[in-house]
MOPAC internal coordinates of N, CA, C and O (Angstrom, degrees):
PM7 1SCF
backbone

  N    0.0000 0     0.00 0     0.00 0    0    0    0
  C    1.5282 1     0.00 0     0.00 0    1    0    0
  C    1.5372 1   108.29 1     0.00 0    2    1    0
  O    1.2310 1   117.96 1   -44.56 1    3    2    1
  N    1.2068 1   121.49 1   135.44 1    3    2    1
  C    1.4356 1   125.40 1  -179.73 1    5    3    2
  C    1.5755 1   111.86 1   -55.72 1    6    5    3
  O    1.2310 1   119.06 1   145.00 1    7    6    5
  N    1.2648 1   119.39 1   -35.00 1    7    6    5
  C    1.4271 1   123.07 1  -174.03 1    9    7    6
  C    1.4664 1   112.15 1   -72.16 1   10    9    7
  O    1.2310 1   120.38 1   168.26 1   11   10    9
  N    1.2899 1   116.88 1   -11.74 1   11   10    9
  C    1.5492 1   127.49 1  -178.70 1   13   11   10
  C    1.5539 1   101.29 1   -71.06 1   14   13   11
  O    1.2310 1   119.59 1   141.56 1   15   14   13
  N    1.3105 1   118.40 1   -38.44 1   15   14   13
  C    1.5377 1   118.52 1  -172.80 1   17   15   14
  C    1.5506 1   114.45 1   -76.56 1   18   17   15
  O    1.2310 1   121.51 1   173.81 1   19   18   17
  N    1.3693 1   114.71 1    -6.19 1   19   18   17
  C    1.4815 1   112.52 1   175.83 1   21   19   18
  C    1.5391 1   108.87 1  -100.88 1   22   21   19
  O    1.2310 1   123.07 1   -80.87 1   23   22   21
  N    1.3132 1   111.72 1    99.13 1   23   22   21
  C    1.4175 1   124.07 1  -177.52 1   25   23   22
  C    1.4768 1   115.69 1  -112.47 1   26   25   23
  O    1.2310 1   120.95 1   -30.66 1   27   26   25
  N    1.3290 1   115.79 1   149.34 1   27   26   25
  C    1.4616 1   117.75 1   171.71 1   29   27   26
  C    1.6168 1   110.97 1   -79.74 1   30   29   27
  O    1.2310 1   121.18 1   -18.90 1   31   30   29
  N    1.2873 1   115.34 1   161.10 1   31   30   29
  C    1.4569 1   119.04 1   179.84 1   33   31   30
  C    1.5038 1   109.67 1   -50.18 1   34   33   31
  O    1.2310 1   119.69 1   -51.60 1   35   34   33
  N    1.3458 1   118.20 1   128.40 1   35   34   33
  C    1.3916 1   122.30 1   176.54 1   37   35   34
  C    1.4963 1   121.70 1    78.23 1   38   37   35
  O    1.2310 1   122.63 1   179.99 1   39   38   37
  N    1.4286 1   112.56 1    -0.01 1   39   38   37
  C    1.4699 1   117.51 1  -179.27 1   41   39   38
  C    1.4110 1   111.29 1   -82.16 1   42   41   39
  O    1.2310 1   118.64 1   -44.66 1   43   42   41
  N    1.3377 1   120.19 1   135.34 1   43   42   41
  C    1.4154 1   121.66 1   174.11 1   45   43   42
  C    1.4794 1   115.49 1   -82.88 1   46   45   43
  O    1.2310 1   120.32 1   -18.44 1   47   46   45
  N    1.4391 1   117.00 1   161.56 1   47   46   45
  C    1.2985 1   119.50 1  -175.35 1   49   47   46
  C    1.6447 1   113.49 1   -63.47 1   50   49   47
  O    1.2310 1   121.86 1   151.33 1   51   50   49
  N    1.3727 1   114.04 1   -28.67 1   51   50   49
  C    1.4648 1   122.03 1   174.97 1   53   51   50
  C    1.5142 1   112.05 1   -66.30 1   54   53   51
  O    1.2310 1   122.90 1   137.47 1   55   54   53
  N    1.4116 1   112.04 1   -42.53 1   55   54   53
  C    1.4874 1   119.84 1  -174.85 1   57   55   54
  C    1.5523 1   104.07 1   -69.43 1   58   57   55
  O    1.2310 1   119.29 1   144.92 1   59   58   57
  N    1.3115 1   118.96 1   -35.08 1   59   58   57
  C    1.5035 1   119.90 1   179.28 1   61   59   58
  C    1.5617 1   108.76 1   -63.29 1   62   61   59
  O    1.2310 1   123.84 1   129.15 1   63   62   61
  N    1.4029 1   110.24 1   -50.85 1   63   62   61
  C    1.4356 1   116.11 1  -179.22 1   65   63   62
  C    1.5618 1   112.10 1   -49.45 1   66   65   63
  O    1.2310 1   122.21 1   133.73 1   67   66   65
  N    1.3120 1   113.37 1   -46.27 1   67   66   65
  C    1.5584 1   117.50 1  -178.04 1   69   67   66
  C    1.6072 1   104.49 1   -63.68 1   70   69   67
  O    1.2310 1   121.73 1   132.20 1   71   70   69
  N    1.2574 1   114.30 1   -47.80 1   71   70   69
  C    1.4573 1   110.54 1  -179.40 1   73   71   70
  C    1.4810 1   118.34 1   -59.43 1   74   73   71
  O    1.2310 1   120.59 1   147.64 1   75   74   73
  N    1.4082 1   116.47 1   -32.36 1   75   74   73
  C    1.3764 1   119.59 1   178.52 1   77   75   74
  C    1.4594 1   106.79 1   -73.96 1   78   77   75
  O    1.2310 1   117.42 1   147.18 1   79   78   77
  N    1.3052 1   122.51 1   -32.82 1   79   78   77
  C    1.4944 1   125.52 1  -176.42 1   81   79   78
  C    1.4669 1   108.86 1   -67.22 1   82   81   79
  O    1.2310 1   123.83 1   138.74 1   83   82   81
  N    1.3753 1   110.26 1   -41.26 1   83   82   81
  C    1.6175 1   116.80 1  -175.95 1   85   83   82
  C    1.6559 1   102.85 1   -68.61 1   86   85   83
  O    1.2310 1   118.10 1   135.32 1   87   86   85
  N    1.2505 1   121.23 1   -44.68 1   87   86   85
  C    1.4611 1   120.24 1   177.85 1   89   87   86
  C    1.4731 1   114.64 1   -60.78 1   90   89   87
  O    1.2310 1   120.84 1   144.33 1   91   90   89
  N    1.3299 1   116.00 1   -35.67 1   91   90   89
  C    1.5121 1   117.01 1  -179.40 1   93   91   90
  C    1.5523 1   107.60 1   -80.82 1   94   93   91
  O    1.2310 1   118.22 1   145.33 1   95   94   93
  N    1.3375 1   120.99 1   -34.67 1   95   94   93
  C    1.4352 1   114.49 1   173.17 1   97   95   94
  C    1.5130 1   113.54 1   -61.13 1   98   97   95
  O    1.2310 1   120.25 1   136.69 1   99   98   97
  N    1.3142 1   117.13 1   -43.31 1   99   98   97
  C    1.4833 1   116.57 1   177.81 1  101   99   98
  C    1.5393 1   108.85 1   -64.81 1  102  101   99
  O    1.2310 1   116.12 1   141.10 1  103  102  101
  N    1.2653 1   124.98 1   -38.90 1  103  102  101
  C    1.5216 1   126.54 1   175.88 1  105  103  102
  C    1.6579 1   106.68 1   -53.31 1  106  105  103
  O    1.2310 1   124.94 1   129.98 1  107  106  105
  N    1.2290 1   108.11 1   -50.02 1  107  106  105
  C    1.6653 1   112.39 1  -177.96 1  109  107  106
  C    1.3793 1   108.11 1   -59.50 1  110  109  107
  O    1.2310 1   117.32 1   135.07 1  111  110  109
  N    1.3679 1   122.70 1   -44.93 1  111  110  109
  C    1.5480 1   120.15 1   177.60 1  113  111  110
  C    1.3907 1   114.31 1   -64.55 1  114  113  111
  O    1.2310 1   119.09 1   144.72 1  115  114  113
  N    1.3866 1   119.35 1   -35.28 1  115  114  113
  C    1.4633 1   123.43 1   174.81 1  117  115  114
  C    1.5754 1   113.50 1   -65.15 1  118  117  115
  O    1.2310 1   123.17 1   139.18 1  119  118  117
  N    1.3537 1   111.53 1   -40.82 1  119  118  117
  C    1.4820 1   114.69 1   177.33 1  121  119  118
  C    1.4034 1   112.03 1   -61.99 1  122  121  119
  O    1.2310 1   120.98 1   136.18 1  123  122  121
  N    1.3696 1   115.74 1   -43.82 1  123  122  121
  C    1.5491 1   121.97 1  -177.54 1  125  123  122
  C    1.4553 1   110.36 1   -61.07 1  126  125  123
  O    1.2310 1   121.22 1   143.14 1  127  126  125
  N    1.4076 1   115.28 1   -36.86 1  127  126  125
  C    1.4430 1   118.72 1  -170.66 1  129  127  126
  C    1.6717 1   107.90 1   -92.30 1  130  129  127
  O    1.2310 1   120.68 1  -178.24 1  131  130  129
  N    1.3460 1   116.31 1     1.76 1  131  130  129
  C    1.4150 1   116.81 1  -175.14 1  133  131  130
  C    1.3560 1   124.59 1    73.60 1  134  133  131
  O    1.2310 1   120.52 1  -173.95 1  135  134  133
  N    1.3320 1   116.61 1     6.05 1  135  134  133
  C    1.4717 1   125.04 1   179.73 1  137  135  134
  C    1.5207 1   112.90 1   -75.70 1  138  137  135
  O    1.2310 1   120.23 1   152.37 1  139  138  137
  N    1.2473 1   117.17 1   -27.63 1  139  138  137
  C    1.3500 1   127.06 1   170.39 1  141  139  138
  C    1.6409 1   115.62 1  -110.88 1  142  141  139
  O    1.2310 1   119.23 1   -38.59 1  143  142  141
  N    1.2597 1   119.08 1   141.41 1  143  142  141
  C    1.3575 1   118.77 1  -177.38 1  145  143  142
  C    1.3942 1   111.34 1  -122.85 1  146  145  143
  O    1.2310 1   117.23 1   -31.82 1  147  146  145
  N    1.3782 1   122.87 1   148.18 1  147  146  145
  C    1.4051 1   126.51 1   172.03 1  149  147  146
  C    1.5414 1   108.80 1   -85.26 1  150  149  147
  O    1.2310 1   116.75 1   -47.26 1  151  150  149
  N    1.3172 1   123.79 1   132.74 1  151  150  149
  C    1.4022 1   122.79 1   168.96 1  153  151  150
  C    1.4077 1   111.79 1  -117.42 1  154  153  151
  O    1.2310 1   119.83 1   -28.16 1  155  154  153
  N    1.2780 1   117.93 1   151.84 1  155  154  153
  C    1.4901 1   120.91 1  -175.01 1  157  155  154
  C    1.5340 1   109.16 1  -129.32 1  158  157  155
  O    1.2310 1   120.13 1   -57.84 1  159  158  157
  N    1.3263 1   117.35 1   122.16 1  159  158  157
  C    1.4024 1   125.83 1  -177.66 1  161  159  158
  C    1.5828 1   107.32 1   -73.62 1  162  161  159
  O    1.2310 1   123.69 1   -12.73 1  163  162  161
  N    1.4022 1   110.52 1   167.27 1  163  162  161
  C    1.4581 1   119.47 1  -175.64 1  165  163  162
  C    1.5982 1   110.96 1   -62.60 1  166  165  163
  O    1.2310 1   119.94 1   158.27 1  167  166  165
  N    1.2945 1   117.72 1   -21.73 1  167  166  165
  C    1.3731 1   124.11 1   178.36 1  169  167  166
  C    1.5880 1   113.17 1   -98.05 1  170  169  167
  O    1.2310 1   121.26 1  -179.22 1  171  170  169
  N    1.2488 1   115.19 1     0.78 1  171  170  169
  C    1.5700 1   119.39 1   177.11 1  173  171  170
  C    1.4566 1   111.41 1    95.61 1  174  173  171
  O    1.2310 1   118.29 1  -175.03 1  175  174  173
  N    1.2814 1   120.86 1     4.97 1  175  174  173
  C    1.4232 1   124.54 1   177.06 1  177  175  174
  C    1.5602 1   106.97 1   -67.79 1  178  177  175
  O    1.2310 1   120.13 1   -23.41 1  179  178  177
  N    1.3520 1   117.36 1   156.59 1  179  178  177
  C    1.4235 1   121.81 1  -172.78 1  181  179  178
  C    1.6014 1   110.44 1  -131.48 1  182  181  179
  O    1.2310 1   121.56 1   -37.12 1  183  182  181
  N    1.3303 1   114.63 1   142.88 1  183  182  181
  C    1.4728 1   120.84 1   171.21 1  185  183  182
  C    1.4403 1   107.40 1  -148.92 1  186  185  183
  O    1.2310 1   123.39 1   -11.81 1  187  186  185
  N    1.4084 1   111.10 1   168.19 1  187  186  185
  C    1.4329 1   121.88 1  -176.69 1  189  187  186
  C    1.4152 1   110.42 1  -111.66 1  190  189  187
  O    1.2310 1   119.18 1   -73.94 1  191  190  189
  N    1.3334 1   119.16 1   106.06 1  191  190  189
  C    1.4677 1   124.35 1  -177.67 1  193  191  190
  C    1.5585 1   114.26 1   -71.48 1  194  193  191
  O    1.2310 1   116.21 1   -37.09 1  195  194  193
  N    1.1656 1   124.81 1   142.91 1  195  194  193
  C    1.4731 1   124.71 1  -172.65 1  197  195  194
  C    1.5097 1   119.27 1    52.75 1  198  197  195
  O    1.2310 1   117.59 1  -150.45 1  199  198  197
  N    1.2981 1   122.20 1    29.55 1  199  198  197
  C    1.4711 1   121.86 1   174.57 1  201  199  198
  C    1.4832 1   111.61 1   -64.27 1  202  201  199
  O    1.2310 1   120.45 1   135.03 1  203  202  201
  N    1.3770 1   116.75 1   -44.97 1  203  202  201
  C    1.4474 1   120.88 1  -179.29 1  205  203  202
  C    1.4522 1   119.06 1    83.22 1  206  205  203
  O    1.2310 1   122.64 1    18.42 1  207  206  205
  N    1.3274 1   112.55 1  -161.58 1  207  206  205
  C    1.4886 1   123.01 1  -174.86 1  209  207  206
  C    1.6243 1   116.20 1   -77.13 1  210  209  207
  O    1.2310 1   120.21 1   165.90 1  211  210  209
  N    1.3081 1   117.20 1   -14.10 1  211  210  209
  C    1.2653 1   119.64 1  -179.67 1  213  211  210
  C    1.5825 1   113.67 1   -80.75 1  214  213  211
  O    1.2310 1   120.77 1  -172.32 1  215  214  213
  N    1.1551 1   116.14 1     7.68 1  215  214  213
  C    1.5714 1   123.79 1   174.76 1  217  215  214
  C    1.5328 1   113.91 1   -65.19 1  218  217  215
  O    1.2310 1   119.33 1   158.26 1  219  218  217
  N    1.4060 1   118.89 1   -21.74 1  219  218  217
  C    1.5019 1   120.33 1   168.26 1  221  219  218
  C    1.5988 1   105.24 1    63.94 1  222  221  219
  O    1.2310 1   116.06 1  -145.49 1  223  222  221
  N    1.2739 1   125.10 1    34.51 1  223  222  221
  C    1.4182 1   116.27 1   177.44 1  225  223  222
  C    1.4705 1   117.93 1    86.70 1  226  225  223
  O    1.2310 1   121.63 1   172.49 1  227  226  225
  N    1.4340 1   114.49 1    -7.51 1  227  226  225
  C    1.4918 1   123.66 1  -178.94 1  229  227  226
  C    1.5804 1   109.65 1   -81.53 1  230  229  227
  O    1.2310 1   121.69 1   -57.00 1  231  230  229
  N    1.3795 1   114.37 1   123.00 1  231  230  229
  C    1.3730 1   119.47 1   179.80 1  233  231  230
  C    1.4743 1   110.00 1   -76.12 1  234  233  231
  O    1.2310 1   119.37 1   -21.43 1  235  234  233
  N    1.4129 1   118.81 1   158.57 1  235  234  233
  C    1.4077 1   121.08 1   175.78 1  237  235  234
  C    1.5293 1   112.98 1   -60.85 1  238  237  235
  O    1.2310 1   119.30 1   138.28 1  239  238  237
  N    1.3024 1   118.94 1   -41.72 1  239  238  237
  C    1.4187 1   120.67 1   175.61 1  241  239  238
  C    1.4090 1   114.20 1   -62.75 1  242  241  239
  O    1.2310 1   118.57 1   134.77 1  243  242  241
  N    1.2694 1   120.33 1   -45.23 1  243  242  241
  C    1.5118 1   124.78 1   173.84 1  245  243  242
  C    1.5408 1   112.50 1   -57.01 1  246  245  243
  O    1.2310 1   122.58 1   134.76 1  247  246  245
  N    1.2279 1   112.66 1   -45.24 1  247  246  245
  C    1.4829 1   116.15 1  -178.35 1  249  247  246
  C    1.5599 1   107.11 1   -69.91 1  250  249  247
  O    1.2310 1   116.59 1   133.14 1  251  250  249
  N    1.2532 1   124.08 1   -46.86 1  251  250  249
  C    1.4602 1   122.29 1   177.24 1  253  251  250
  C    1.4560 1   112.54 1   -57.65 1  254  253  251
  O    1.2310 1   117.62 1   132.68 1  255  254  253
  N    1.2972 1   122.14 1   -47.32 1  255  254  253
  C    1.5540 1   122.84 1  -179.26 1  257  255  254
  C    1.4697 1   110.68 1   -66.96 1  258  257  255
  O    1.2310 1   117.50 1   147.84 1  259  258  257
  N    1.3974 1   122.36 1   -32.16 1  259  258  257
  C    1.4070 1   122.07 1  -179.32 1  261  259  258
  C    1.4752 1   108.95 1   -73.28 1  262  261  259
  O    1.2310 1   120.38 1   130.12 1  263  262  261
  N    1.3691 1   116.88 1   -49.88 1  263  262  261
  C    1.4247 1   120.67 1  -179.35 1  265  263  262
  C    1.5246 1   112.39 1   -62.88 1  266  265  263
  O    1.2310 1   120.28 1   140.84 1  267  266  265
  N    1.3512 1   117.08 1   -39.16 1  267  266  265
  C    1.4349 1   122.91 1   173.55 1  269  267  266
  C    1.4784 1   116.31 1   -58.28 1  270  269  267
  O    1.2310 1   121.94 1   143.57 1  271  270  269
  N    1.2892 1   113.89 1   -36.43 1  271  270  269
  C    1.4298 1   125.83 1  -179.79 1  273  271  270
  C    1.5801 1   113.14 1   -72.70 1  274  273  271
  O    1.2310 1   122.83 1   149.78 1  275  274  273
  N    1.3312 1   112.18 1   -30.22 1  275  274  273
  C    1.4456 1   118.41 1  -179.55 1  277  275  274
  C    1.6299 1   106.46 1   -93.89 1  278  277  275
  O    1.2310 1   119.37 1  -176.39 1  279  278  277
  N    1.2766 1   118.81 1     3.61 1  279  278  277
  C    1.4507 1   121.64 1   179.14 1  281  279  278
  C    1.5303 1   114.00 1    58.05 1  282  281  279
  O    1.2310 1   121.88 1  -133.87 1  283  282  281
  N    1.3264 1   114.01 1    46.13 1  283  282  281
  C    1.4931 1   122.41 1  -173.42 1  285  283  282
  C    1.6206 1   107.09 1   -66.06 1  286  285  283
  O    1.2310 1   121.64 1   -55.38 1  287  286  285
  N    1.2935 1   114.47 1   124.62 1  287  286  285
  C    1.4559 1   122.33 1   176.61 1  289  287  286
  C    1.5027 1   106.65 1   -60.72 1  290  289  287
  O    1.2310 1   119.69 1   133.36 1  291  290  289
  N    1.2440 1   118.20 1   -46.64 1  291  290  289
  C    1.5419 1   123.09 1  -174.69 1  293  291  290
  C    1.5007 1   109.53 1   -57.62 1  294  293  291
  O    1.2310 1   122.81 1   130.99 1  295  294  293
  N    1.4589 1   112.22 1   -49.01 1  295  294  293
  C    1.5051 1   111.89 1   175.46 1  297  295  294
  C    1.3906 1   115.45 1   -61.90 1  298  297  295
  O    1.2310 1   119.79 1   137.69 1  299  298  297
  N    1.3558 1   118.00 1   -42.31 1  299  298  297
  C    1.4854 1   118.78 1  -176.78 1  301  299  298
  C    1.4034 1   115.14 1   -60.80 1  302  301  299
  O    1.2310 1   120.21 1   143.10 1  303  302  301
  N    1.4905 1   117.20 1   -36.90 1  303  302  301
  C    1.5122 1   121.06 1   174.93 1  305  303  302
  C    1.5056 1   110.66 1   -69.75 1  306  305  303
  O    1.2310 1   117.87 1   140.93 1  307  306  305
  N    1.3638 1   121.65 1   -39.07 1  307  306  305
  C    1.4354 1   123.69 1   179.82 1  309  307  306
  C    1.5050 1   109.08 1   -65.13 1  310  309  307
  O    1.2310 1   119.84 1   135.36 1  311  310  309
  N    1.3601 1   117.90 1   -44.64 1  311  310  309
  C    1.4974 1   117.00 1   179.85 1  313  311  310
  C    1.4903 1   112.07 1   -66.90 1  314  313  311
  O    1.2310 1   119.83 1   146.33 1  315  314  313
  N    1.3504 1   117.92 1   -33.67 1  315  314  313
  C    1.5272 1   119.16 1  -179.79 1  317  315  314
  C    1.4894 1   104.01 1   -65.04 1  318  317  315
  O    1.2310 1   117.98 1   137.24 1  319  318  317
  N    1.3303 1   121.45 1   -42.76 1  319  318  317
  C    1.4995 1   120.61 1  -177.76 1  321  319  318
  C    1.5432 1   109.11 1   -60.96 1  322  321  319
  O    1.2310 1   122.36 1   133.33 1  323  322  321
  N    1.4131 1   113.09 1   -46.67 1  323  322  321
  C    1.4386 1   119.54 1  -176.21 1  325  323  322
  C    1.4724 1   110.44 1   -62.93 1  326  325  323
  O    1.2310 1   117.95 1   131.80 1  327  326  325
  N    1.3167 1   121.51 1   -48.20 1  327  326  325
  C    1.3454 1   123.20 1   175.56 1  329  327  326
  C    1.4970 1   118.83 1   -53.05 1  330  329  327
  O    1.2310 1   123.36 1   137.07 1  331  330  329
  N    1.4099 1   111.16 1   -42.93 1  331  330  329
  C    1.4854 1   119.01 1   175.87 1  333  331  330
  C    1.4638 1   110.96 1   -62.18 1  334  333  331
  O    1.2310 1   118.30 1   138.56 1  335  334  333
  N    1.2699 1   120.85 1   -41.44 1  335  334  333
  C    1.4765 1   127.39 1  -175.32 1  337  335  334
  C    1.5062 1   107.01 1   -74.78 1  338  337  335
  O    1.2310 1   117.87 1   138.24 1  339  338  337
  N    1.3564 1   121.66 1   -41.76 1  339  338  337
  C    1.3984 1   119.39 1  -175.38 1  341  339  338
  C    1.5037 1   113.82 1   -86.84 1  342  341  339
  O    1.2310 1   120.31 1   164.51 1  343  342  341
  N    1.2675 1   117.01 1   -15.49 1  343  342  341
  C    1.5694 1   119.50 1  -177.09 1  345  343  342
  C    1.4689 1   112.65 1    73.19 1  346  345  343
  O    1.2310 1   118.96 1  -158.44 1  347  346  345
  N    1.2017 1   119.59 1    21.56 1  347  346  345
  C    1.4693 1   123.45 1   176.25 1  349  347  346
  C    1.5103 1   109.59 1  -150.41 1  350  349  347
  O    1.2310 1   121.74 1   -13.83 1  351  350  349
  N    1.4073 1   114.28 1   166.17 1  351  350  349
  C    1.5232 1   118.65 1   177.84 1  353  351  350
  C    1.3473 1   116.63 1  -104.52 1  354  353  351
  O    1.2310 1   118.10 1   -19.51 1  355  354  353
  N    1.3243 1   121.22 1   160.49 1  355  354  353
  C    1.4578 1   126.14 1   170.28 1  357  355  354
  C    1.5511 1   107.56 1   -61.32 1  358  357  355
  O    1.2310 1   118.97 1   -44.41 1  359  358  357
  N    1.2450 1   119.57 1   135.59 1  359  358  357
  C    1.5113 1   120.09 1   176.36 1  361  359  358
  C    1.5403 1   103.72 1  -108.51 1  362  361  359
  O    1.2310 1   124.87 1   -53.58 1  363  362  361
  N    1.3508 1   108.25 1   126.42 1  363  362  361
  C    1.5316 1   119.08 1  -173.54 1  365  363  362
  C    1.6594 1    98.63 1   -72.09 1  366  365  363
  O    1.2310 1   116.87 1   147.74 1  367  366  365
  N    1.2141 1   123.56 1   -32.26 1  367  366  365
  C    1.4579 1   117.87 1  -177.02 1  369  367  366
  C    1.5117 1   111.68 1   -74.80 1  370  369  367
  O    1.2310 1   118.90 1   142.98 1  371  370  369
  N    1.2765 1   119.70 1   -37.02 1  371  370  369
  C    1.3911 1   121.00 1   170.21 1  373  371  370
  C    1.4890 1   118.74 1   -60.68 1  374  373  371
  O    1.2310 1   124.19 1   136.90 1  375  374  373
  N    1.3679 1   109.56 1   -43.10 1  375  374  373
  C    1.5374 1   114.00 1   173.99 1  377  375  374
  C    1.6046 1   109.90 1   -61.64 1  378  377  375
  O    1.2310 1   122.71 1   126.53 1  379  378  377
  N    1.3106 1   112.41 1   -53.47 1  379  378  377
  C    1.4625 1   118.07 1  -179.50 1  381  379  378
  C    1.5832 1   111.76 1   -51.43 1  382  381  379
  O    1.2310 1   118.20 1   146.55 1  383  382  381
  N    1.3349 1   121.04 1   -33.45 1  383  382  381
  C    1.4049 1   128.25 1   177.82 1  385  383  382
  C    1.4792 1   112.48 1   -70.33 1  386  385  383
  O    1.2310 1   119.77 1   164.89 1  387  386  385
  N    1.3962 1   118.05 1   -15.11 1  387  386  385
  C    1.3372 1   122.66 1   175.76 1  389  387  386
  C    1.5865 1   114.60 1    87.26 1  390  389  387
  O    1.2310 1   121.47 1  -159.77 1  391  390  389
  N    1.3133 1   114.80 1    20.23 1  391  390  389
  C    1.4937 1   118.41 1   175.29 1  393  391  390
  C    1.5074 1   108.22 1   -69.67 1  394  393  391
  O    1.2310 1   119.40 1   -48.04 1  395  394  393
  N    1.3371 1   118.76 1   131.96 1  395  394  393
  C    1.3979 1   119.49 1  -165.88 1  397  395  394
  C    1.7016 1   108.60 1  -154.36 1  398  397  395
  O    1.2310 1   121.58 1    -9.78 1  399  398  397
  N    1.1590 1   114.59 1   170.22 1  399  398  397
  C    1.4640 1   124.41 1   179.32 1  401  399  398
  C    1.5852 1   110.04 1  -128.90 1  402  401  399
  O    1.2310 1   122.27 1   -43.47 1  403  402  401
  N    1.3591 1   113.25 1   136.53 1  403  402  401
  C    1.4487 1   117.61 1   175.48 1  405  403  402
  C    1.6370 1   114.36 1   -98.61 1  406  405  403
  O    1.2310 1   124.98 1   171.84 1  407  406  405
  N    1.4024 1   108.05 1    -8.16 1  407  406  405
  C    1.4404 1   112.54 1  -172.74 1  409  407  406
  C    1.6212 1   115.57 1  -130.67 1  410  409  407
  O    1.2310 1   126.40 1  -136.96 1  411  410  409
  N    1.2775 1   105.29 1    43.04 1  411  410  409
  C    1.4552 1   119.62 1   173.53 1  413  411  410
  C    1.5799 1   114.17 1    67.86 1  414  413  411
  O    1.2310 1   121.59 1  -151.72 1  415  414  413
  N    1.2167 1   114.57 1    28.28 1  415  414  413
  C    1.4732 1   119.99 1  -177.99 1  417  415  414
  C    1.4467 1   122.69 1    97.02 1  418  417  415
  O    1.2310 1   121.78 1  -177.62 1  419  418  417
  N    1.1988 1   114.19 1     2.38 1  419  418  417
  C    1.6527 1   121.70 1  -175.18 1  421  419  418
  C    1.6010 1   105.11 1   -74.29 1  422  421  419
  O    1.2310 1   122.82 1   137.98 1  423  422  421
  N    1.3415 1   112.21 1   -42.02 1  423  422  421
  C    1.4852 1   119.53 1   176.68 1  425  423  422
  C    1.4586 1   114.48 1  -130.45 1  426  425  423
  O    1.2310 1   115.92 1   -24.82 1  427  426  425
  N    1.2998 1   125.36 1   155.18 1  427  426  425
  C    1.4178 1   129.46 1  -172.35 1  429  427  426
  C    1.6104 1   108.28 1  -134.38 1  430  429  427
  O    1.2310 1   121.11 1   -36.96 1  431  430  429
  N    1.3382 1   115.49 1   143.04 1  431  430  429
  C    1.4265 1   119.49 1   178.73 1  433  431  430
  C    1.4148 1   112.01 1  -146.89 1  434  433  431
  O    1.2310 1   118.02 1   -13.77 1  435  434  433
  N    1.3961 1   121.37 1   166.23 1  435  434  433
  C    1.3944 1   124.57 1   179.62 1  437  435  434
  C    1.5196 1   112.98 1   -73.53 1  438  437  435
  O    1.2310 1   123.46 1     6.83 1  439  438  437
  N    1.3245 1   110.97 1  -173.17 1  439  438  437
  C    1.4597 1   114.57 1  -178.79 1  441  439  438
  C    1.5562 1   112.85 1   -71.34 1  442  441  439
  O    1.2310 1   121.35 1   -48.08 1  443  442  441
  N    1.3842 1   115.03 1   131.92 1  443  442  441
  C    1.4444 1   118.53 1  -178.13 1  445  443  442
  C    1.6228 1   111.63 1   -70.75 1  446  445  443
  O    1.2310 1   120.10 1   180.00 1  447  446  445

């Protein structure tokens, strides 16, 4: 996972994995509670609105791909709600291309 390569000085790979897992567990809790919403761009890109500072350096794209790969129930439910509201689906190709938002879905851009 690309997020694993972003480590603080002296942080081990195992410690980074634990940090990512903690951030994703918190994201799943917030998705289930409705405190974080999935937003879908016009091209099918995805972001998490109101995720906040507890993301611990995990990008929206990395979080989405990881949780989707784990078949997260909380993510699937949040995506279903977002797709119904937006009237469009998440595009795996757009997500894989790295299209993302830094402002909760107000604007979107390509991979940095």
